C-alpha positions in Angstrom: 83.9 97.3 76.9 85.0 95.8 80.3 81.6 94.2 80.6 82.2 92.4 77.3 85.6 91.3 78.5 84.3 89.9 81.8 81.8 87.7 79.8 84.3 86.8 77.1 87.0 85.3 79.3 84.5 82.9 81.0 83.0 82.0 77.6 86.5 81.5 76.2 87.6 78.9 78.8 84.1 77.3 78.7 84.6 76.9 74.9 88.0 75.3 75.3 86.7 72.9 78.0 83.7 71.8 75.9 85.8 71.3 72.8 88.5 69.4 74.6 86.0 67.1 76.2 84.2 66.5 72.9 87.4 65.8 71.1 88.5 63.3 73.8 85.1 61.5 73.5 85.3 61.3 69.7 88.9 60.1 69.7 87.9 57.5 72.3 85.6 56.0 69.6 88.4 55.9 67.0 91.2 58.0 65.7 90.2 61.0 63.7 92.7 63.7 62.4 90.0 66.3 62.6 89.2 65.7 66.3 92.9 65.4 67.1 93.2 68.8 65.6 90.3 70.1 67.7 92.0 68.8 70.8 95.3 70.4 69.9 93.4 73.7 69.3 91.7 73.7 72.7 93.8 71.8 75.3 97.0 73.9 75.5 95.5 76.9 77.1 93.6 74.8 79.6 96.9 73.1 80.4 98.6 76.4 80.9 95.9 77.7 83.2 96.0 74.4 85.2 99.7 74.9 85.7 99.2 78.4 87.0 96.5 77.2 89.4 99.1 74.7 90.7 101.5 77.5 91.4 103.5 77.5 88.3 104.5 80.8 86.6 102.6 81.6 83.4 104.5 82.9 80.3 103.2 86.4 79.7 104.7 87.6 76.4 103.9 86.2 73.0 107.5 84.9 72.5 107.1 82.7 75.5 103.7 81.5 74.4 105.1 80.3 71.0 104.6 76.6 71.8 100.9 77.2 72.8 100.2 79.4 69.8 101.9 77.0 67.3 100.2 74.0 68.8 96.7 75.6 68.6 97.3 76.9 65.1 98.6 73.5 63.9 95.5 71.8 65.5 93.1 74.2 63.6 95.0 73.6 60.4 94.9 69.9 60.8 91.2 69.9 61.5 90.6 72.1 58.4 92.8 70.0 56.2 90.9 66.8 57.3 87.6 68.4 56.6 88.5 69.9 53.1 90.7 67.2 51.7 89.6 64.0 53.5 85.9 64.7 54.0 86.5 64.8 57.7 84.3 66.3 60.4 83.1 69.8 59.7 82.2 70.1 63.4 85.8 69.4 64.4 87.1 71.9 61.9 84.5 74.5 63.1 85.3 74.0 66.7 89.0 74.1 66.2 88.7 77.3 64.1 86.5 78.9 66.8 89.0 78.1 69.5 91.9 79.6 67.5 89.9 82.8 66.8 88.9 83.1 70.5 92.6 82.6 71.5 93.6 85.4 69.1 91.1 87.7 70.7 92.2 86.7 74.2 95.8 87.5 73.3 95.3 90.7 71.4 92.3 92.2 73.2 91.3 90.7 76.5 94.8 90.5 78.0 95.5 94.2 77.4 95.0 96.7 80.2 94.2 100.4 79.8 96.6 102.5 82.0 95.6 105.9 80.7 93.9 106.9 84.0 97.0 106.3 86.2 98.1 109.1 88.5 101.3 107.3 89.6 104.5 109.1 88.4 108.1 108.3 89.0 109.8 110.9 91.2 106.5 112.4 92.4 104.8 111.9 95.7 102.3 109.1 95.7 98.7 110.5 96.0 97.5 109.9 99.5 94.9 107.2 100.1 93.4 105.1 102.9 92.4 101.5 103.4 91.7 99.0 106.2 94.0 96.5 107.8 92.9 93.0 108.6 91.5 94.2 112.0 89.2 96.5 110.2 91.1 99.6 111.3 91.9 102.5 109.0 95.4 102.7 107.6 96.9 105.5 105.5 99.6 105.7 102.8 101.3 108.3 105.0 101.9 105.6 107.6 104.6 104.3 105.3 106.8 107.3 105.6 110.2 106.8 107.1 111.2 103.6 105.3 111.2 102.4 101.7 108.1 100.4 100.8 106.7 98.1 98.1 103.0 98.4 97.5 101.6 95.6 95.4 98.0 96.0 94.3 96.6 92.6 93.4 93.2 91.5 92.2 92.3 88.7 94.7 92.5 85.1 95.5 90.3 84.3 92.5 93.2 85.3 90.2 95.8 82.5 90.0 98.3 84.9 88.5 98.0 87.1 91.6 98.5 84.1 94.0 101.6 83.0 92.1 103.0 86.6 92.3 102.4 86.7 96.1 104.0 83.3 96.5 107.1 84.4 94.6 107.3 87.7 96.5 107.0 85.8 99.8 110.0 83.6 98.9 112.1 86.6 97.8 111.2 88.8 100.8 113.0 86.5 103.1 116.2 87.5 101.3 115.4 91.2 101.5 115.3 91.3 105.3 114.2 94.6 106.7 115.3 96.8 103.8 111.7 97.7 102.9 108.1 97.3 104.1 105.9 95.3 101.9 102.2 96.1 101.7 99.7 93.9 99.7 96.5 95.7 98.8 93.4 94.2 97.3 89.7 95.1 97.0 88.6 91.6 97.9 86.7 91.0 101.1 88.8 90.9 104.3 87.9 87.3 104.8 89.5 86.4 101.5 92.6 88.4 102.3 93.0 86.7 105.7 92.9 83.3 103.9 95.7 84.4 101.7 97.8 86.0 104.5 97.5 82.7 106.4 99.3 80.8 103.6 102.5 82.8 103.9 104.8 83.1 106.9 106.1 86.6 106.1 105.7 89.9 107.8 103.7 91.5 105.0 101.0 94.1 105.6 97.7 93.1 104.1 95.4 96.0 103.4 91.8 95.9 102.2 90.8 98.5 99.7 87.1 98.8 100.4 85.1 99.8 97.3 88.3 100.3 95.4 88.8 103.7 97.0 92.6 103.6 97.0 92.7 102.3 93.5 90.4 105.0 92.3 92.6 107.7 93.9 95.6 106.2 92.1 93.8 105.8 88.8 94.3 102.0 88.7 90.7 100.9 89.3 89.5 98.2 86.9 85.7 98.8 86.4 83.9 95.5 85.9 87.2 93.6 85.7 85.9 90.5 87.5 85.1 87.6 85.2 81.4 87.2 85.0 79.9 84.8 87.5 82.8 85.2 90.1 80.5 87.4 92.1 78.9 84.3 93.4 82.1 83.6 95.3 81.8 86.8 97.2 83.9 89.2 95.1 83.0 92.6 93.8 82.5 93.3 90.1 85.1 96.0 90.1 88.7 95.1 90.8 92.2 96.6 90.4 94.8 96.8 87.7 97.8 94.7 89.0 100.4 97.3 90.0 103.7 97.3 92.0 105.0 100.6 93.4 108.3 101.2 95.2 108.3 104.2 97.5 111.2 106.1 99.0 111.2 106.8 102.7 109.8 110.3 101.9 106.8 108.8 100.1 107.9 109.6 96.6 107.7 107.0 93.8 111.0 105.4 93.0 109.6 103.1 90.4 106.3 101.6 89.3 105.4 98.5 87.3 102.1 99.1 85.5 101.8 96.1 83.4 99.7 96.4 80.2 99.2 92.6 80.1 97.4 91.1 83.1 99.5 87.9 82.9 102.8 89.9 83.0 103.7 90.8 86.6 106.6 92.5 88.4 109.3 89.9 89.1 110.2 89.2 92.7 113.6 91.0 92.2 111.8 94.2 91.1 112.0 95.7 94.7 115.6 94.7 95.2 116.8 96.1 91.9 115.0 99.4 92.5 116.5 99.7 96.0 120.0 98.9 94.8 119.7 101.3 91.9 118.9 104.1 94.4 121.6 103.0 96.9 119.0 101.8 99.6 
């Protein structure tokens, strides 16, 4: 199933791009309600993704995606109406309908994450795991004992949602001071992690989870979670389910954010709220 998802997401955005370009070309030759509908049914998601890549936060839940959903649905209806009642372009109507159907699959199927294998439980000790630091030396979860800590497992630099989350966490961390240690963990190659670490002037620990060993121990490994074709950029096919874990000084789990929608991430204030709730 994950293999189909990795192919689907690349095909989805490729479809939106092709339809948007085609619609712009056709509209450039003269106004057409059908092709305007095709543009409205394809461009909103591309715009949202572009904003995320520029560092803007992406609305995760359906209520906050209402504008995108309504715009795409209206575009598909406009293209269909133009085809049926005005003898407009069947190609525009077909492309708009395909974009809307793919969007529905993206929302209801692709975006959902399976958390059934997780071994992280509130109030219980975190299962022990190891990783590598940026110097290539082994580090262990038990090294975090003695001070509260936030562990954030993120997918990698290829994921704009992860980069935005790290950016927001970096800004919030300056307000937290020394209340907790922050460790960012990713299965991406150490070179990629160094590039990300260099972007933020904060005292985070960046760990590399080689072969997803730590994620597997915790039950948050995402088999074949990398979008198809991204391997060419040096990433592994398997990745990690985005997860934020707050640990007490004794290594027990105070709270965990295991999002079931890959766009929906723990807010920067998550750590502060958990620490305050436990009087830390």
